[in-house]
PQR file of N, CA, C, O and H, with PARSE charges and radii, in Angstrom:
ATOM      1  N   SER A   1     101.787  98.594  76.130 -0.4000 1.5000
ATOM      2  CA  SER A   1     103.052  98.891  75.032 -0.0000 2.0000
ATOM      3  C   SER A   1     103.237  97.171  75.726  0.5500 1.7000
ATOM      4  O   SER A   1     102.922  96.736  76.833 -0.5500 1.4000
ATOM      5  N   VAL A   2     104.054  96.306  74.213 -0.4000 1.5000
ATOM      6  CA  VAL A   2     104.243  95.185  74.708 -0.0000 2.0000
ATOM      7  C   VAL A   2     105.677  94.355  73.641  0.5500 1.7000
ATOM      8  O   VAL A   2     105.604  94.288  72.414 -0.5500 1.4000
ATOM      9  H   VAL A   2     104.310  96.659  73.313  0.4000 1.0000
ATOM     10  N   THR A   3     106.575  93.945  74.257 -0.4000 1.5000
ATOM     11  CA  THR A   3     107.472  93.544  73.612 -0.0000 2.0000
ATOM     12  C   THR A   3     107.609  92.206  73.348  0.5500 1.7000
ATOM     13  O   THR A   3     107.241  91.586  74.346 -0.5500 1.4000
ATOM     14  H   THR A   3     106.634  93.999  75.254  0.4000 1.0000
ATOM     15  N   PHE A   4     107.979  91.440  72.438 -0.4000 1.5000
ATOM     16  CA  PHE A   4     108.363  89.762  72.416 -0.0000 2.0000
ATOM     17  C   PHE A   4     109.659  89.821  71.604  0.5500 1.7000
ATOM     18  O   PHE A   4     110.060  90.696  70.837 -0.5500 1.4000
ATOM     19  H   PHE A   4     108.278  91.944  71.627  0.4000 1.0000
ATOM     20  N   THR A   5     110.312  88.445  72.043 -0.4000 1.5000
ATOM     21  CA  THR A   5     111.811  88.400  71.898 -0.0000 2.0000
ATOM     22  C   THR A   5     112.138  87.060  71.469  0.5500 1.7000
ATOM     23  O   THR A   5     111.995  86.211  72.349 -0.5500 1.4000
ATOM     24  H   THR A   5     109.987  87.734  72.666  0.4000 1.0000
ATOM     25  N   ALA A   6     112.561  86.629  70.287 -0.4000 1.5000
ATOM     26  CA  ALA A   6     112.775  85.668  69.455 -0.0000 2.0000
ATOM     27  C   ALA A   6     114.180  85.385  69.706  0.5500 1.7000
ATOM     28  O   ALA A   6     114.952  86.296  70.004 -0.5500 1.4000
ATOM     29  H   ALA A   6     112.677  87.318  69.572  0.4000 1.0000
ATOM     30  N   SER A   7     114.572  84.123  69.599 -0.4000 1.5000
ATOM     31  CA  SER A   7     115.825  83.482  69.665 -0.0000 2.0000
ATOM     32  C   SER A   7     116.483  82.175  69.044  0.5500 1.7000
ATOM     33  O   SER A   7     115.744  81.190  69.046 -0.5500 1.4000
ATOM     34  H   SER A   7     113.945  83.383  69.357  0.4000 1.0000
ATOM     35  N   GLY A   8     117.375  82.061  68.671 -0.4000 1.5000
ATOM     36  CA  GLY A   8     117.320  80.651  67.874 -0.0000 2.0000
ATOM     37  C   GLY A   8     118.436  81.305  66.046  0.5500 1.7000
ATOM     38  O   GLY A   8     119.139  80.659  65.268 -0.5500 1.4000
ATOM     39  H   GLY A   8     117.975  82.861  68.669  0.4000 1.0000
ATOM     40  N   GLY A   9     118.160  82.351  66.074 -0.4000 1.5000
ATOM     41  CA  GLY A   9     118.339  82.474  64.495 -0.0000 2.0000
ATOM     42  C   GLY A   9     119.210  83.706  64.253  0.5500 1.7000
ATOM     43  O   GLY A   9     119.814  84.286  65.155 -0.5500 1.4000
ATOM     44  H   GLY A   9     117.590  82.876  66.706  0.4000 1.0000
ATOM     45  N   THR A  10     119.229  84.075  62.912 -0.4000 1.5000
ATOM     46  CA  THR A  10     119.669  85.206  62.439 -0.0000 2.0000
ATOM     47  C   THR A  10     118.941  86.086  61.740  0.5500 1.7000
ATOM     48  O   THR A  10     119.287  87.202  61.353 -0.5500 1.4000
ATOM     49  H   THR A  10     118.739  83.603  62.179  0.4000 1.0000
ATOM     50  N   ASN A  11     117.686  85.412  61.563 -0.4000 1.5000
ATOM     51  CA  ASN A  11     116.455  86.744  60.842 -0.0000 2.0000
ATOM     52  C   ASN A  11     114.966  86.209  61.856  0.5500 1.7000
ATOM     53  O   ASN A  11     114.788  85.234  62.587 -0.5500 1.4000
ATOM     54  H   ASN A  11     117.405  84.505  61.877  0.4000 1.0000
ATOM     55  N   TYR A  12     114.226  87.190  61.523 -0.4000 1.5000
ATOM     56  CA  TYR A  12     113.191  86.884  62.920 -0.0000 2.0000
ATOM     57  C   TYR A  12     111.892  87.720  62.264  0.5500 1.7000
ATOM     58  O   TYR A  12     111.789  88.947  62.261 -0.5500 1.4000
ATOM     59  H   TYR A  12     114.371  87.982  60.930  0.4000 1.0000
ATOM     60  N   ASN A  13     110.761  86.604  61.617 -0.4000 1.5000
ATOM     61  CA  ASN A  13     109.644  87.466  61.075 -0.0000 2.0000
ATOM     62  C   ASN A  13     108.769  87.523  61.716  0.5500 1.7000
ATOM     63  O   ASN A  13     107.952  86.603  61.721 -0.5500 1.4000
ATOM     64  H   ASN A  13     110.845  85.608  61.619  0.4000 1.0000
ATOM     65  N   PHE A  14     108.624  88.613  62.481 -0.4000 1.5000
ATOM     66  CA  PHE A  14     107.015  88.682  62.942 -0.0000 2.0000
ATOM     67  C   PHE A  14     106.352  88.967  62.542  0.5500 1.7000
ATOM     68  O   PHE A  14     106.405  89.930  61.776 -0.5500 1.4000
ATOM     69  H   PHE A  14     109.288  89.360  62.477  0.4000 1.0000
ATOM     70  N   ARG A  15     104.921  88.073  62.900 -0.4000 1.5000
ATOM     71  CA  ARG A  15     103.794  88.319  62.317 -0.0000 2.0000
ATOM     72  C   ARG A  15     102.854  88.037  63.010  0.5500 1.7000
ATOM     73  O   ARG A  15     102.921  87.079  63.781 -0.5500 1.4000
ATOM     74  H   ARG A  15     104.878  87.291  63.521  0.4000 1.0000
ATOM     75  N   VAL A  16     101.608  88.901  62.888 -0.4000 1.5000
ATOM     76  CA  VAL A  16     100.639  89.160  63.509 -0.0000 2.0000
ATOM     77  C   VAL A  16      99.609  89.141  62.748  0.5500 1.7000
ATOM     78  O   VAL A  16      99.401  89.934  61.830 -0.5500 1.4000
ATOM     79  H   VAL A  16     101.554  89.678  62.261  0.4000 1.0000
ATOM     80  N   GLY A  17      98.847  88.161  63.110 -0.4000 1.5000
ATOM     81  CA  GLY A  17      97.102  87.622  62.848 -0.0000 2.0000
ATOM     82  C   GLY A  17      97.848  86.397  61.174  0.5500 1.7000
ATOM     83  O   GLY A  17      97.048  85.892  60.386 -0.5500 1.4000
ATOM     84  H   GLY A  17      99.016  87.517  63.856  0.4000 1.0000
ATOM     85  N   GLY A  18      99.512  86.186  61.018 -0.4000 1.5000
ATOM     86  CA  GLY A  18      99.563  85.694  60.046 -0.0000 2.0000
ATOM     87  C   GLY A  18     100.205  86.571  58.913  0.5500 1.7000
ATOM     88  O   GLY A  18     100.618  86.203  57.813 -0.5500 1.4000
ATOM     89  H   GLY A  18     100.162  86.597  61.658  0.4000 1.0000
ATOM     90  N   SER A  19     100.184  87.655  59.391 -0.4000 1.5000
ATOM     91  CA  SER A  19     100.459  89.227  58.063 -0.0000 2.0000
ATOM     92  C   SER A  19     102.314  89.582  59.081  0.5500 1.7000
ATOM     93  O   SER A  19     102.538  89.629  60.290 -0.5500 1.4000
ATOM     94  H   SER A  19      99.848  87.953  60.285  0.4000 1.0000
ATOM     95  N   SER A  20     103.146  89.737  58.015 -0.4000 1.5000
ATOM     96  CA  SER A  20     104.490  90.197  58.505 -0.0000 2.0000
ATOM     97  C   SER A  20     104.359  91.633  59.219  0.5500 1.7000
ATOM     98  O   SER A  20     103.663  92.602  58.915 -0.5500 1.4000
ATOM     99  H   SER A  20     102.964  89.699  57.032  0.4000 1.0000
ATOM    100  N   VAL A  21     104.842  91.528  59.780 -0.4000 1.5000
ATOM    101  CA  VAL A  21     104.593  93.058  60.563 -0.0000 2.0000
ATOM    102  C   VAL A  21     106.623  93.947  60.679  0.5500 1.7000
ATOM    103  O   VAL A  21     107.021  95.111  60.635 -0.5500 1.4000
ATOM    104  H   VAL A  21     105.407  90.741  60.027  0.4000 1.0000
ATOM    105  N   GLN A  22     107.221  92.786  60.809 -0.4000 1.5000
ATOM    106  CA  GLN A  22     108.812  92.948  61.137 -0.0000 2.0000
ATOM    107  C   GLN A  22     109.343  91.881  60.504  0.5500 1.7000
ATOM    108  O   GLN A  22     109.161  90.757  60.972 -0.5500 1.4000
ATOM    109  H   GLN A  22     106.897  91.840  60.844  0.4000 1.0000
ATOM    110  N   ASN A  23     109.896  92.026  59.632 -0.4000 1.5000
ATOM    111  CA  ASN A  23     111.077  90.774  59.160 -0.0000 2.0000
ATOM    112  C   ASN A  23     112.397  91.670  58.682  0.5500 1.7000
ATOM    113  O   ASN A  23     112.633  92.458  57.766 -0.5500 1.4000
ATOM    114  H   ASN A  23     110.043  92.939  59.252  0.4000 1.0000
ATOM    115  N   SER A  24     113.246  91.019  59.996 -0.4000 1.5000
ATOM    116  CA  SER A  24     115.087  91.695  60.300 -0.0000 2.0000
ATOM    117  C   SER A  24     115.388  90.597  60.583  0.5500 1.7000
ATOM    118  O   SER A  24     114.788  89.525  60.503 -0.5500 1.4000
ATOM    119  H   SER A  24     113.054  90.378  60.739  0.4000 1.0000
ATOM    120  N   ALA A  25     117.360  91.169  61.285 -0.4000 1.5000
ATOM    121  CA  ALA A  25     118.229  90.528  61.882 -0.0000 2.0000
ATOM    122  C   ALA A  25     117.605  90.969  63.171  0.5500 1.7000
ATOM    123  O   ALA A  25     118.264  90.488  64.093 -0.5500 1.4000
ATOM    124  H   ALA A  25     117.847  92.039  61.351  0.4000 1.0000
ATOM    125  N   ILE A  26     116.731  91.596  63.554 -0.4000 1.5000
ATOM    126  CA  ILE A  26     115.847  92.292  64.889 -0.0000 2.0000
ATOM    127  C   ILE A  26     115.132  91.007  65.144  0.5500 1.7000
ATOM    128  O   ILE A  26     114.298  90.374  64.496 -0.5500 1.4000
ATOM    129  H   ILE A  26     116.196  91.987  62.805  0.4000 1.0000
ATOM    130  N   ALA A  27     116.035  90.727  66.899 -0.4000 1.5000
ATOM    131  CA  ALA A  27     114.973  89.509  67.840 -0.0000 2.0000
ATOM    132  C   ALA A  27     114.309  90.157  68.432  0.5500 1.7000
ATOM    133  O   ALA A  27     114.366  89.587  69.522 -0.5500 1.4000
ATOM    134  H   ALA A  27     116.712  91.241  67.425  0.4000 1.0000
ATOM    135  N   THR A  28     113.482  91.219  68.602 -0.4000 1.5000
ATOM    136  CA  THR A  28     112.631  91.715  69.364 -0.0000 2.0000
ATOM    137  C   THR A  28     111.587  92.658  68.413  0.5500 1.7000
ATOM    138  O   THR A  28     111.858  93.299  67.397 -0.5500 1.4000
ATOM    139  H   THR A  28     113.435  91.682  67.717  0.4000 1.0000
ATOM    140  N   TYR A  29     110.940  92.580  68.766 -0.4000 1.5000
ATOM    141  CA  TYR A  29     109.353  93.316  68.231 -0.0000 2.0000
ATOM    142  C   TYR A  29     108.334  93.871  69.404  0.5500 1.7000
ATOM    143  O   TYR A  29     107.646  93.206  70.178 -0.5500 1.4000
ATOM    144  H   TYR A  29     110.720  92.059  69.591  0.4000 1.0000
ATOM    145  N   SER A  30     108.433  94.994  69.314 -0.4000 1.5000
ATOM    146  CA  SER A  30     107.441  95.646  70.492 -0.0000 2.0000
ATOM    147  C   SER A  30     105.930  96.480  69.394  0.5500 1.7000
ATOM    148  O   SER A  30     106.103  97.122  68.358 -0.5500 1.4000
ATOM    149  H   SER A  30     108.992  95.535  68.685  0.4000 1.0000
ATOM    150  N   THR A  31     104.997  96.274  69.854 -0.4000 1.5000
ATOM    151  CA  THR A  31     103.842  97.294  69.522 -0.0000 2.0000
ATOM    152  C   THR A  31     103.339  97.738  70.363  0.5500 1.7000
ATOM    153  O   THR A  31     103.811  97.410  71.452 -0.5500 1.4000
ATOM    154  H   THR A  31     104.857  95.753  70.696  0.4000 1.0000
ATOM    155  N   THR A  32     102.168  98.679  70.386 -0.4000 1.5000
ATOM    156  CA  THR A  32     101.135  99.673  70.960 -0.0000 2.0000
ATOM    157  C   THR A  32     100.153  98.548  70.353  0.5500 1.7000
ATOM    158  O   THR A  32      99.782  97.902  71.333 -0.5500 1.4000
ATOM    159  H   THR A  32     101.785  98.945  69.501  0.4000 1.0000
ATOM    160  N   ALA A  33      99.575  98.027  69.219 -0.4000 1.5000
ATOM    161  CA  ALA A  33      98.247  98.182  68.409 -0.0000 2.0000
ATOM    162  C   ALA A  33      97.929  97.368  68.442  0.5500 1.7000
ATOM    163  O   ALA A  33      96.953  97.347  67.693 -0.5500 1.4000
ATOM    164  H   ALA A  33      99.876  98.552  68.423  0.4000 1.0000
ATOM    165  N   LEU A  34      98.132  96.105  69.032 -0.4000 1.5000
ATOM    166  CA  LEU A  34      97.867  94.728  69.630 -0.0000 2.0000
ATOM    167  C   LEU A  34      96.004  95.060  69.633  0.5500 1.7000
ATOM    168  O   LEU A  34      95.747  96.249  69.820 -0.5500 1.4000
ATOM    169  H   LEU A  34      98.925  96.123  69.640  0.4000 1.0000
ATOM    170  N   THR A  35      95.280  94.516  69.525 -0.4000 1.5000
ATOM    171  CA  THR A  35      94.387  93.837  69.458 -0.0000 2.0000
ATOM    172  C   THR A  35      93.827  92.897  70.456  0.5500 1.7000
ATOM    173  O   THR A  35      94.549  91.964  70.805 -0.5500 1.4000
ATOM    174  H   THR A  35      95.489  93.550  69.373  0.4000 1.0000
ATOM    175  N   ASN A  36      92.479  93.025  71.034 -0.4000 1.5000
ATOM    176  CA  ASN A  36      92.390  91.257  71.586 -0.0000 2.0000
ATOM    177  C   ASN A  36      92.284  90.475  70.936  0.5500 1.7000
ATOM    178  O   ASN A  36      91.737  90.498  69.834 -0.5500 1.4000
ATOM    179  H   ASN A  36      91.892  93.784  70.751  0.4000 1.0000
ATOM    180  N   GLY A  37      92.897  89.399  71.586 -0.4000 1.5000
ATOM    181  CA  GLY A  37      92.756  88.156  71.186 -0.0000 2.0000
ATOM    182  C   GLY A  37      93.829  87.752  69.722  0.5500 1.7000
ATOM    183  O   GLY A  37      93.958  86.564  69.426 -0.5500 1.4000
ATOM    184  H   GLY A  37      93.341  89.380  72.482  0.4000 1.0000
ATOM    185  N   GLN A  38      94.464  88.712  68.986 -0.4000 1.5000
ATOM    186  CA  GLN A  38      94.842  88.685  67.907 -0.0000 2.0000
ATOM    187  C   GLN A  38      96.764  87.894  67.943  0.5500 1.7000
ATOM    188  O   GLN A  38      97.633  88.282  68.723 -0.5500 1.4000
ATOM    189  H   GLN A  38      94.360  89.676  69.227  0.4000 1.0000
ATOM    190  N   VAL A  39      96.856  87.344  67.421 -0.4000 1.5000
ATOM    191  CA  VAL A  39      98.050  86.410  67.966 -0.0000 2.0000
ATOM    192  C   VAL A  39      99.082  86.625  67.091  0.5500 1.7000
ATOM    193  O   VAL A  39      98.922  86.977  65.923 -0.5500 1.4000
ATOM    194  H   VAL A  39      96.150  87.028  66.787  0.4000 1.0000
ATOM    195  N   VAL A  40     100.565  86.341  67.839 -0.4000 1.5000
ATOM    196  CA  VAL A  40     101.618  86.827  67.379 -0.0000 2.0000
ATOM    197  C   VAL A  40     102.333  86.012  67.019  0.5500 1.7000
ATOM    198  O   VAL A  40     101.899  85.064  67.674 -0.5500 1.4000
ATOM    199  H   VAL A  40     100.695  86.055  68.788  0.4000 1.0000
ATOM    200  N   ASP A  41     103.464  85.468  66.223 -0.4000 1.5000
ATOM    201  CA  ASP A  41     104.290  84.399  66.274 -0.0000 2.0000
ATOM    202  C   ASP A  41     105.601  84.902  65.738  0.5500 1.7000
ATOM    203  O   ASP A  41     105.773  86.070  66.086 -0.5500 1.4000
ATOM    204  H   ASP A  41     103.817  86.238  65.691  0.4000 1.0000
ATOM    205  N   VAL A  42     106.682  84.374  64.937 -0.4000 1.5000
ATOM    206  CA  VAL A  42     107.867  84.363  65.033 -0.0000 2.0000
ATOM    207  C   VAL A  42     108.395  83.228  63.932  0.5500 1.7000
ATOM    208  O   VAL A  42     108.394  82.079  64.373 -0.5500 1.4000
ATOM    209  H   VAL A  42     106.541  83.426  64.654  0.4000 1.0000
ATOM    210  N   ILE A  43     108.795  83.381  62.709 -0.4000 1.5000
ATOM    211  CA  ILE A  43     109.753  82.604  61.877 -0.0000 2.0000
ATOM    212  C   ILE A  43     110.817  82.998  61.816  0.5500 1.7000
ATOM    213  O   ILE A  43     111.164  84.147  61.543 -0.5500 1.4000
ATOM    214  H   ILE A  43     108.795  84.315  62.351  0.4000 1.0000
ATOM    215  N   VAL A  44     111.676  81.811  62.142 -0.4000 1.5000
ATOM    216  CA  VAL A  44     113.151  81.916  62.551 -0.0000 2.0000
ATOM    217  C   VAL A  44     113.725  81.215  61.816  0.5500 1.7000
ATOM    218  O   VAL A  44     113.462  80.034  61.590 -0.5500 1.4000
ATOM    219  H   VAL A  44     111.394  80.877  62.364  0.4000 1.0000
ATOM    220  N   THR A  45     114.943  82.134  61.155 -0.4000 1.5000
ATOM    221  CA  THR A  45     115.454  81.531  60.254 -0.0000 2.0000
ATOM    222  C   THR A  45     117.510  81.539  60.484  0.5500 1.7000
ATOM    223  O   THR A  45     118.120  82.588  60.694 -0.5500 1.4000
ATOM    224  H   THR A  45     115.156  83.094  61.338  0.4000 1.0000
ATOM    225  N   ASN A  46     118.110  80.345  60.388 -0.4000 1.5000
ATOM    226  CA  ASN A  46     119.470  80.376  61.179 -0.0000 2.0000
ATOM    227  C   ASN A  46     119.751  80.761  59.935  0.5500 1.7000
ATOM    228  O   ASN A  46     119.099  81.029  58.926 -0.5500 1.4000
ATOM    229  H   ASN A  46     117.615  79.493  60.218  0.4000 1.0000
ATOM    230  N   SER A  47     121.624  80.704  60.446 -0.4000 1.5000
ATOM    231  CA  SER A  47     122.990  80.880  59.528 -0.0000 2.0000
ATOM    232  C   SER A  47     122.920  80.200  58.464  0.5500 1.7000
ATOM    233  O   SER A  47     123.272  80.554  57.338 -0.5500 1.4000
ATOM    234  H   SER A  47     122.154  80.486  61.266  0.4000 1.0000
ATOM    235  N   SER A  48     122.384  79.034  58.844 -0.4000 1.5000
ATOM    236  CA  SER A  48     122.397  77.591  57.461 -0.0000 2.0000
ATOM    237  C   SER A  48     121.444  77.579  55.897  0.5500 1.7000
ATOM    238  O   SER A  48     121.706  77.261  54.737 -0.5500 1.4000
ATOM    239  H   SER A  48     122.098  78.746  59.758  0.4000 1.0000
ATOM    240  N   GLY A  49     119.719  78.341  56.924 -0.4000 1.5000
ATOM    241  CA  GLY A  49     118.991  78.864  55.437 -0.0000 2.0000
ATOM    242  C   GLY A  49     118.205  77.542  56.305  0.5500 1.7000
ATOM    243  O   GLY A  49     117.614  76.902  55.435 -0.5500 1.4000
ATOM    244  H   GLY A  49     119.506  78.600  57.866  0.4000 1.0000
ATOM    245  N   CYS A  50     117.925  76.766  57.928 -0.4000 1.5000
ATOM    246  CA  CYS A  50     117.171  76.685  58.091 -0.0000 2.0000
ATOM    247  C   CYS A  50     116.195  77.449  58.887  0.5500 1.7000
ATOM    248  O   CYS A  50     116.575  78.397  59.574 -0.5500 1.4000
ATOM    249  H   CYS A  50     118.406  77.286  58.634  0.4000 1.0000
ATOM    250  N   ILE A  51     114.172  76.864  58.799 -0.4000 1.5000
ATOM    251  CA  ILE A  51     113.892  77.826  58.810 -0.0000 2.0000
ATOM    252  C   ILE A  51     112.509  77.078  60.290  0.5500 1.7000
ATOM    253  O   ILE A  51     112.552  75.864  60.489 -0.5500 1.4000
ATOM    254  H   ILE A  51     113.863  76.095  58.240  0.4000 1.0000
ATOM    255  N   ALA A  52     111.811  77.657  60.847 -0.4000 1.5000
ATOM    256  CA  ALA A  52     110.727  77.019  62.391 -0.0000 2.0000
ATOM    257  C   ALA A  52     110.237  78.110  62.812  0.5500 1.7000
ATOM    258  O   ALA A  52     110.584  79.210  63.243 -0.5500 1.4000
ATOM    259  H   ALA A  52     111.776  78.643  60.685  0.4000 1.0000
ATOM    260  N   THR A  53     109.058  77.324  62.495 -0.4000 1.5000
ATOM    261  CA  THR A  53     108.270  78.565  63.305 -0.0000 2.0000
ATOM    262  C   THR A  53     108.074  78.594  64.491  0.5500 1.7000
ATOM    263  O   THR A  53     108.822  77.790  65.049 -0.5500 1.4000
ATOM    264  H   THR A  53     108.776  76.430  62.145  0.4000 1.0000
ATOM    265  N   SER A  54     107.229  79.294  65.399 -0.4000 1.5000
ATOM    266  CA  SER A  54     107.372  79.115  66.554 -0.0000 2.0000
ATOM    267  C   SER A  54     105.592  78.811  67.115  0.5500 1.7000
ATOM    268  O   SER A  54     104.705  78.745  66.265 -0.5500 1.4000
ATOM    269  H   SER A  54     106.621  79.946  64.946  0.4000 1.0000
ATOM    270  N   SER A  55     105.331  78.678  68.364 -0.4000 1.5000
ATOM    271  CA  SER A  55     103.996  78.765  68.658 -0.0000 2.0000
ATOM    272  C   SER A  55     103.482  80.254  68.894  0.5500 1.7000
ATOM    273  O   SER A  55     104.109  81.138  69.479 -0.5500 1.4000
ATOM    274  H   SER A  55     106.052  78.731  69.055  0.4000 1.0000
ATOM    275  N   GLY A  56     101.896  80.383  68.178 -0.4000 1.5000
ATOM    276  CA  GLY A  56     101.996  81.403  68.593 -0.0000 2.0000
ATOM    277  C   GLY A  56     101.633  82.079  69.874  0.5500 1.7000
ATOM    278  O   GLY A  56     101.259  81.172  70.616 -0.5500 1.4000
ATOM    279  H   GLY A  56     101.387  79.666  67.703  0.4000 1.0000
ATOM    280  N   ILE A  57     101.546  83.379  70.591 -0.4000 1.5000
ATOM    281  CA  ILE A  57     100.935  83.484  71.555 -0.0000 2.0000
ATOM    282  C   ILE A  57      99.569  84.721  71.121  0.5500 1.7000
ATOM    283  O   ILE A  57      99.475  85.619  70.285 -0.5500 1.4000
ATOM    284  H   ILE A  57     101.851  84.116  69.988  0.4000 1.0000
ATOM    285  N   ALA A  58      98.659  84.162  72.203 -0.4000 1.5000
ATOM    286  CA  ALA A  58      97.111  84.759  72.028 -0.0000 2.0000
ATOM    287  C   ALA A  58      96.885  85.702  73.032  0.5500 1.7000
ATOM    288  O   ALA A  58      96.613  85.371  74.186 -0.5500 1.4000
ATOM    289  H   ALA A  58      98.735  83.433  72.883  0.4000 1.0000
ATOM    290  N   ASN A  59      97.038  87.504  72.447 -0.4000 1.5000
ATOM    291  CA  ASN A  59      97.775  88.457  73.483 -0.0000 2.0000
ATOM    292  C   ASN A  59      95.651  88.875  74.332  0.5500 1.7000
ATOM    293  O   ASN A  59      94.611  88.643  73.716 -0.5500 1.4000
ATOM    294  H   ASN A  59      97.259  87.773  71.509  0.4000 1.0000
ATOM    295  N   THR A  60      95.702  89.192  75.082 -0.4000 1.5000
ATOM    296  CA  THR A  60      94.511  89.730  75.811 -0.0000 2.0000
ATOM    297  C   THR A  60      94.698  91.138  75.720  0.5500 1.7000
ATOM    298  O   THR A  60      95.855  91.437  76.017 -0.5500 1.4000
ATOM    299  H   THR A  60      96.547  89.381  75.582  0.4000 1.0000
ATOM    300  N   VAL A  61      94.030  92.055  75.437 -0.4000 1.5000
ATOM    301  CA  VAL A  61      94.192  93.714  75.899 -0.0000 2.0000
ATOM    302  C   VAL A  61      92.815  94.379  76.590  0.5500 1.7000
ATOM    303  O   VAL A  61      91.690  94.458  76.096 -0.5500 1.4000
ATOM    304  H   VAL A  61      93.090  91.812  75.195  0.4000 1.0000
ATOM    305  N   ASN A  62      93.026  94.579  77.174 -0.4000 1.5000
ATOM    306  CA  ASN A  62      92.656  95.064  78.755 -0.0000 2.0000
ATOM    307  C   ASN A  62      92.201  96.952  77.805  0.5500 1.7000
ATOM    308  O   ASN A  62      92.845  97.674  77.044 -0.5500 1.4000
ATOM    309  H   ASN A  62      93.940  94.515  77.575  0.4000 1.0000
ATOM    310  N   ALA A  63      90.756  97.044  78.451 -0.4000 1.5000
ATOM    311  CA  ALA A  63      91.015  98.516  77.828 -0.0000 2.0000
ATOM    312  C   ALA A  63      90.979  99.619  78.789  0.5500 1.7000
ATOM    313  O   ALA A  63      90.335  99.465  79.827 -0.5500 1.4000
ATOM    314  H   ALA A  63      90.233  96.458  79.070  0.4000 1.0000
ATOM    315  N   LEU A  64      91.672 100.843  78.534 -0.4000 1.5000
ATOM    316  CA  LEU A  64      92.055 101.816  79.801 -0.0000 2.0000
ATOM    317  C   LEU A  64      90.204 102.520  80.609  0.5500 1.7000
ATOM    318  O   LEU A  64      88.994 102.591  80.393 -0.5500 1.4000
ATOM    319  H   LEU A  64      92.195 100.968  77.691  0.4000 1.0000
ATOM    320  N   PRO A  65      91.022 102.779  81.339 -0.5600 1.5000
ATOM    321  CA  PRO A  65      90.165 103.061  82.079  0.2800 2.0000
ATOM    322  C   PRO A  65      89.356 104.136  81.742  0.5500 1.7000
ATOM    323  O   PRO A  65      89.636 104.532  80.611 -0.5500 1.4000
ATOM    324  N   THR A  66      88.102 105.024  82.484 -0.4000 1.5000
ATOM    325  CA  THR A  66      88.046 106.468  81.168 -0.0000 2.0000
ATOM    326  C   THR A  66      88.014 106.766  83.002  0.5500 1.7000
ATOM    327  O   THR A  66      87.346 106.178  83.853 -0.5500 1.4000
ATOM    328  H   THR A  66      87.875 104.703  83.404  0.4000 1.0000
ATOM    329  N   ALA A  67      89.068 107.968  83.171 -0.4000 1.5000
ATOM    330  CA  ALA A  67      89.433 108.874  84.480 -0.0000 2.0000
ATOM    331  C   ALA A  67      88.344 109.789  84.225  0.5500 1.7000
ATOM    332  O   ALA A  67      88.274 110.319  83.116 -0.5500 1.4000
ATOM    333  H   ALA A  67      89.610 108.445  82.480  0.4000 1.0000
ATOM    334  N   GLY A  68      87.521 110.027  85.083 -0.4000 1.5000
ATOM    335  CA  GLY A  68      86.360 111.132  85.444 -0.0000 2.0000
ATOM    336  C   GLY A  68      87.017 112.032  86.947  0.5500 1.7000
ATOM    337  O   GLY A  68      87.793 111.680  87.836 -0.5500 1.4000
ATOM    338  H   GLY A  68      87.579 109.597  85.983  0.4000 1.0000
ATOM    339  N   LEU A  69      86.310 113.242  86.694 -0.4000 1.5000
ATOM    340  CA  LEU A  69      86.781 113.876  88.296 -0.0000 2.0000
ATOM    341  C   LEU A  69      85.682 115.008  88.266  0.5500 1.7000
ATOM    342  O   LEU A  69      85.298 115.696  87.320 -0.5500 1.4000
ATOM    343  H   LEU A  69      85.680 113.528  85.972  0.4000 1.0000
ATOM    344  N   THR A  70      85.352 114.996  89.388 -0.4000 1.5000
ATOM    345  CA  THR A  70      84.530 115.943  90.012 -0.0000 2.0000
ATOM    346  C   THR A  70      84.607 116.898  91.125  0.5500 1.7000
ATOM    347  O   THR A  70      85.033 116.316  92.123 -0.5500 1.4000
ATOM    348  H   THR A  70      85.664 114.437  90.157  0.4000 1.0000
ATOM    349  N   SER A  71      84.357 118.156  91.344 -0.4000 1.5000
ATOM    350  CA  SER A  71      84.627 118.841  92.165 -0.0000 2.0000
ATOM    351  C   SER A  71      82.739 119.517  92.528  0.5500 1.7000
ATOM    352  O   SER A  71      81.763 119.441  91.783 -0.5500 1.4000
ATOM    353  H   SER A  71      84.011 118.629  90.534  0.4000 1.0000
ATOM    354  N   SER A  72      82.852 120.180  94.045 -0.4000 1.5000
ATOM    355  CA  SER A  72      81.246 120.360  94.616 -0.0000 2.0000
ATOM    356  C   SER A  72      82.499 121.944  95.301  0.5500 1.7000
ATOM    357  O   SER A  72      82.035 122.834  96.015 -0.5500 1.4000
ATOM    358  H   SER A  72      83.645 120.242  94.651  0.4000 1.0000
TER
END
């Protein structure tokens, strides 16, 4: 699980790989669905209607280990 936190505005459009995944006044986005190399960025709008896009964060996702158990 990872949480991204934006700031500087009144609306936050979080995008994964260029596609919008959450567009609201909530400044955080949490997910467990990222794949290795996906880029997350956010388009921030302030109360005056000015818009800025953050630089993207490329994510590294490590595979879960395979658990094993034996007995003798």
